[in-house]
N, C-alpha and C positions, 0 to 999 in steps of 0.2 A: 087159196087155190080152188077149193071146192065151191061149187055153186049150191047153195042150200036147197034150191028148187029141183036139183037133179035127183032122180031116183033111178033105180035099176031099169024100170020100164022106159023112162025117157031116154036114157043112154042106149038101151037096147034098140029102141026104135031108130035112133040115129045110126047105129052100127048096121042094123038090118037094111037100112035104106042106102047105105054106101056101096058103091060099085068098086070094090077094091081090086077086082080082076084087071082093071085098067093099069094097075101098078105092078102086077105080077109079070114075070118074064113072058114076053110075047105080047103084053098089053101095050096100048098106045102111049101110056105115060110111064112105062118102065124105063129105068135108066141104069147104066153101068158105071163103074169107077172111071172108065174112059170118058163118059159123058159128063161126069162131075168135073174132071180136069179140063174138059173142053168148054164147058158152059155152066159154071156153078150157079149163076143167077137163074137159068132155065130150070135147073134141078131144084132150087129152092121153091119155085113155083109149083113143081110137081110134088114136093114133100108136104106143102101146106095143107092141101085137102086131106091127106092122111092124118096130119096132126089134128085137124078139126074133128076127126073121128076118135083118135086115141086119147086126146086130152081129157074128155069127160070120163073115160074108163079109168085113167090114172087117178083122177080126183076121187072117184068112188072107192077104188081098191086101196088107196093110200090111207084111208081113215084109221084102220087098226095098226098101222105100221109104226115102228119106233120113230122118234123125232128126227134123228139123223137121216133116216131113210126118206121121211117126208121132206126134209130140207133138200136132199139130193133131187127129188122129184120136182120140188118148187124151183130150184135153180134151173133145171132142164126145161121146165115149163115156161119160165120167164124168157129163157134164151129162144125157145121156139116161138113164143108169142112175138118177141122182138123181130125175129127173122121173117115171120109170116106177115106182120103188120107192114114191114118194109117192102114186102113183095106184093102188097095189096090183098093179102089173104085174111 
């Protein structure tokens, strides 16, 4: 799951460059439970940019975690990678 080339600095650079305000309430890419029910594919497209920011964070912080915790993160990461690759992300 973790990319050996990732460092705190490289992940931080990516996080700092991300405009997550677009996804907060009032932002252009924010969505509600009603939007999920009405257009789940649109919502996946909105989630994937956030996943691109969060995934390397999870990879870095999971290193010292117990194996079962890492396994849970890996399963979630695989799911998100699958969803986002299908959404073109």
